[in-house]
Structure formats: C-alpha cells, structure tokens
N, C-alpha and C positions, 0 to 999 in steps of 0.2 A: 499523530493520527494521519493516516493517508488521505482521508476525506478532507481534512482541514487544509492540507498542503496543495490539493488539486483544484481549489476554487479561488477565484479572484473577486470574491464578493465583499472583502474587507472585514469579515467577521473575526478573523484571526487577530486583527488589530484592536478589537474592543476589549475592555476589561470585563472581568466576571460580573461585576455590578451592572455594567451596561448590557451585557447579554441577558442577565436575569430581568432587567427592566423591559427589554424587547419581548422576551417570552411572556412576561406578565401582561404587557400591553396587548398582546395577541391572544391572551387567555389560554396559554399553553402551560400545563403543569410541568415543572422542572425539578420538583423536590427530590427525585431519585437520581438526578445528575450529580455525580461525585467529582467530576473533573471539568475543566474548561472545555475540553474537546467534546464532552458529552453535551454541554450546553450548545455548542456550535452545531453539532449534529442534529440536535433537537430542533434548532431554528431552521436548518437547511431542509429537513425532511418533514416539516410541519406546515405545508402549504395548503390550507383549506381542509375540506373533508376527506381528501384522499391521502392525507399524511400517513396514516397507519398502513394503508396498502402500499404506498411508495416505499416506506421504510422496510416493510416486511419483504418486499421484492429484493431490496438491496441487501438484506441481512439473512437471506435464506429462510424466510418465514417466521423468524423470531421478532418479537416486539423489542423496542429499544430498551425497555425496563429489564427484559430478560437478558439481553446482551450485556447490559451494565452489571447485572448480578453475576453472570458467567465470567466476565472479565475480572471483576473484583475477586471472585473465588479463585481464579487461576493465579492472580497476583499475590494473594495473601496465604493461600493454603500451605505453601511450603514452611511457613513459620508457625503453624498451628500445632500444638502439642497435645497428645492424648496422655492423660496422667492417670495412673492406677496406684492406689495405696494398698499396702498389705501390712499384716502384722504376723509375727512369729509366735505360735502357740506350741506348748509341749504336747506331744501325743505319745501314748504308751505303745511300745512295740515289744510285746513279751514283758520282760522285766525291766526293759530300758525305756527311758524317756528320750524321744527324738524331737527336734524342732521341726515344725511344719509351717510353711508360709500360707496364710489364709487371706483372700481378698477382703478389703475393707470398704473400698469405694472407688469411683472413677470420676473424671471430670476433664476439663480442657484448660489450656493456657496458651501463651504464645511466646515464641523465642524473642528475648529482649535484645541480646547482643551477640557478637561473634565469640564470646567466651562460653556460651551455652546457658546463660541465665534464662530461666523461664518464669514468666509472671502468671500467677493464677490467683484464684480467690481462696480465702482462708478455709471455707467449708470443704474445698476440694482436698486439701492436704490434711485437714484435721480428721476427715473421714469418719465422723460419728464417734470420735473418742469422747468418752464421758468425762475425762479429766481436763479436756480442753487444751492439752499439750500438743505441740507439733511433733510429727515424727522426725527422726534424724535423716531418713532418706525416703524418696518416693521413686517409682518407676515412671519414666517418661519415654514416649515414643514419638518421634518426629517423622513427618513425611519424608520418604526417601531412605530411611534407615530400616534395615532388615529386622533388627531386634530392639526391644526396649532397653534403655540404659538406666542404671541407678543414678539418681540426682540428689545432691545434698540440699536440704532445706536450710536456707541461710537467714531467714527471718521474715518478719511481717512489718508492714507499715501501720502505725497507729491510726485509728479512725479520727 
C-alpha cells in the first residue's frame, strides 16, 4: 500500500493485534478492515471528527468502507463463476423427436485451482432435480471468458 510506505509513524511495524487495540482504544470501528494496510489507513485517517472528510478528500469522495469493498471486488471477481444448469428434454418436430436444452437453474461459485475446478453449493448444481442426483455436466462462465464452458461435476463433500 502506497500510504503505508510513505509515512514514518511506525504503524507498519505494529502487529494486526496491536493495530486493532489502538483502533479500539480510540473508539474507531475496524470490523470492515480485511487487511493490515486497511487497519493502518484507518488509524492514519481517523484523527478526531474530521477523519471522514480527510479520508474522503484523499480517496476522491469515497468512504474507506466503500474503497475496501471496491478493492475486494476487483481482487476476487476474476475467480467468481456464473453457473447455469440445463437439462435435455425431447421435443417433437413433426414425426421426429429432437433433444432440446432447457434451463434448470443458475448460481455462482468460485475457481478453486489452476486446473479449472469450481466450488459451489449443492443446490446450484442439483437445480431443483426431484431425484436429488447431480448432473453430469454444468455450464460455467468465468470473468474474462467470452463463452460459457461445459464443466464436469466431480462430486460433493458430505455434510
């Protein structure tokens, strides 16, 4: 964090526990701080009643909490998967039956590893199936990919 490196106030040398203790002692809420640098920024920009105004000037009008959420979103969104489940049903075309893909449900998950494994909840891939069985494949779309890909369902963790 550039703010952390530009100051010689010693906050960078403190542990996360010590930073939280300082914030608590000053009555400053830090529950939304996800990283040590956010705790340090909160301490630096929380001097009395003008802390919100000071931080908003530094951050282009956004509150610290908003910046934390924006940075978190930017960091993790490439690994978020949009999952759509479908089923194939026979449809009649004249005298012939043709398979037609029908949407069953949607949900989300996240990319687990560089092999393309995606973790999601059971209800996302079971998609309202009455028999409770998992489908063989689901469609998964990751940020940055132009099209959804078929993904194999490899199993579930027991509860």
